[in-house]
N, C-alpha and C positions, 0 to 999 in steps of 0.2 A: 504494499499499500504506499502511495506517495502522499506525503503531507505537504499541503500548499499553504503559503501565507501570502499576505498582500505584497505587491512589488515594492522593493526598497528604493527609495529616492536616492539618486546619485547626484552629487554636487556638480555644478557647472565646471569648476576647476578640475575636478577629477575627469570629467568627460573630455575636456580640452587636452589634459595630459595623456589620456588614452589615445585620442586621435593623433596627437603628435608622435607618440611612441609607435603607433601603428604605421604612420606615414614614413618614419625613419626606417622601420623594419622592411616595409614594402620597397622603399628606394634601394636599400642595401641588397635585397634579393634581385630586383629588376636590373640594376646597373652593375652590381658587383658580380652577379652570376649569369649575366646575359648570354655569354658564349655557351655556357653549359646548358642553359635552357634551350638555346637554338640547336644544340647537338641532338636534343630529343626529337627534332624533326629531320635534320640532315642525316642522322645516323641510320635511318631506314632506307636511304638511297644507295646508289651504287658506289663502289670504291672511289671512282674518279671524282665524283661529286664531293665526297667526304674530303678527299685530298685537296680539292679546290679551296674549301673553306678552312680545313684543319690539316695542314700538311703533315704527313707522317702519322696520322691518327687512324687510318683505316684498320690497322691491326688491333686497335683498341675499341672497335665498334661496340661490342657487348658491354664493356666497362663504361663506355661513354653513354650508352643508353641507360644503364643503371644509375650512373652518377646524375644524369639529367633528370631521371625520375624522382630522385630524392629532392632535387631543387624544385621540381614542379609540385610535389607534395607540400613543400614549405611555402611556395608562392600561393597555392590554392588555400592553404590554412589561414594565411594572413589576409588574402583578398576577400574571403567570405565575410570578414568583419565589417565590410561596408554596408551589409544588409542586416538590420536588426542585431547588432552586436550583443545585446543582452541575452540573445538566444544562441550565441555562438561561443560559449566559453570553452567547450571541448576542442575546437580547432585552434584556439589561441594557446591552450596548454600543449596540444600536439605539436604546434610549430616550435615552441620552446624546447620540447623534448627532442624533436628531430635535429635541431641545430646543435644541441648539446651532444647528441650522439655523433653527429657529423664532425664536430670539433674534436671530440675525444679520439675518433678514428684518425683524424689528421695529425693529432699530437702523437699517436702511436706510430703513424707512418712517417713522421718527420716532415709533414706538409702543412703545419699550422700557419694560419694567416691571422694577424692581429685583428683584422676586420671581423673575424668570426666572434671574437670576444665582444666587440662593439654590438654585433647583431644579437648576441645572447643578452647583453644588458638591455637593449631596446625591447626585445621580446619579453624579458622578465618584467620590465616596467609596464608593458602592455597588459600582461596577465595580472599584475598587482593592481593596476588601475581599471581593470576590465569592469564594465557596468553590470555584468552578470555574476561577478565573483561572490557577492554577498547574498545571493538568492538563498533563502533559508528553506530548503525542502530536502526530504530524504530521497536519495537517488539509488534505487535498487539495481543490482546487477541481474541481467536476464540470463538464467541458467542455460537455456537452449542456445543462445548466441555464444556463450562462453564455450560450450561443448564443441560447437562447430568452428569456433575460432582456434581450437587446439591444433589442428594440422598446420595452420598458418603460423601460429606461435612457435610450436616445436620445430617446424621446418625452418623458420626464420632464425631461431637461435642456433640450430645445427649449422646452417650455412654461414652464419656470422662467425662462429668458432672456426670453421674451416677457412674462411677468408683471413681471419687474424693469424692463424697458424701459417698460412701460405705467405702472408705479408712478412711475418717474422722470420720464416725459414728460407725465403727466396735468396738465391746467391747474389752477390754484389753485381750491380749493373743489370739485373733482370729488368727488361723494358717495362713491365707492368708494375712491378713492386717499387721501382725507383720513383714513380710518380704517385704512389699510394693507391693504386687502383683496387687492390685486394681489400684495403681498408674501406674504400668507398662502397664496395659490394657488401661488406659487413654492415655498414651504416644503413644501406638499403634494406637488407634482410631484417635488421632490428626495427627499422621504421615501420615495415609492414606488420611485424609481430606485435609491436606496441599499438599500432593503429587498430588491429583486430581486437585487442583487449579494450581499448578506449571505446571503440564502436559497440562493444557489448554492454556498456553501462547505459544509464539513462541520464548522464550528465548533459546539460543543455548543449545542443549541437552535436551530440554523439552520432546522430544519423549521417551527418556530413562526413565524419571520419570513417564510418562504416562504408559509405559509398566510395570514398577515396581509396580505402584499403582494397575494395573489390576491383576498382579500376587499376590500381597498382599491381595486384596479383595477375590480372588479365594481361596487362601490358608486358610485364616481365615474363609471363608464361608464353605469350606469343613470340617474344624475342628469342626465348630459349628454343622454340620450335623452328623458327625461321633461320636462326644462326647457331646451330648446335656445335659447330666446330671452333668457335672462338673461345679464348681464354675466359674461364669462370662460368661459361654457359653450362648449365646442368644437362642440357640436351632435350630432345623432344618428349621423352617419357615424363620426366619431371616437370617439363613445361605444361603438358596436358594435365598432370595431377594438380599443379598449382592453379590452373584455370578452373578445374573442377572444384577444388577446395574453396576458391573465391566464390564460385556460383552457389555452393551450399551455404557458405557463410552469408551471402547476400540474402538467401531465403530466410535463414535463421534471424538475421539482424533486423528483419522487417517487423518482428513481433515487438510490441510495446505494451507496458502496463497500461490499463485503461485510462488511468488518471493522467499519464504522460501523453497519451494520444489525444486526450481532450485538450491538454495544455497547448499542443501543437496545432 
């Protein structure tokens, strides 16, 4: 049962601070990670097109698609705040978690960028000042969604561990490890796993995260099927299983407690 109380008034100063923090976060993603976002489109094209925009990156196709997917998840989680942010707390929290994971993987891979710390600070302020943060209601976890999230969570954790081991154990000069690509794939796997868990709650905006998680699982599943021979690609079989897990999770995540459905 979900206990509802009257909406909590948010001061004008807090709202202004929230919008400023959100604007800074969005600008950092759009301008700081623009090339990576663009790779998410170009990476599906032929090698010559990839080389035209990203010289020498054709061999990194699967890693580039995975890295881009993390940034698109981050961008979407921040961008949805433009519409009824008081109902979008879950995406704000998810954006902060994604960037923290991404930064930790970069630290582990020796690819840390100080702008990542700035982004974490901006997102932390956005969450702290979020107009939906003080909503006083009990948010139940939906058991069916949690059960069907398990394949994505377990699979994500296993792939993340494999990526970290590969990043750590790669020989000096290995072309993928030297630019932290195995760490990037670990960040993607953990982002999908955590997204599946957040989407299984009834936190305000959790349906958005459930949808993004399903899209992410489908995206990387299709990439695994289409590009099975690239480094870190788990291949067609795992790709199909990932798409299936995403589809089952999508079905389970649709269920809402009645009071939450009424709220939405």
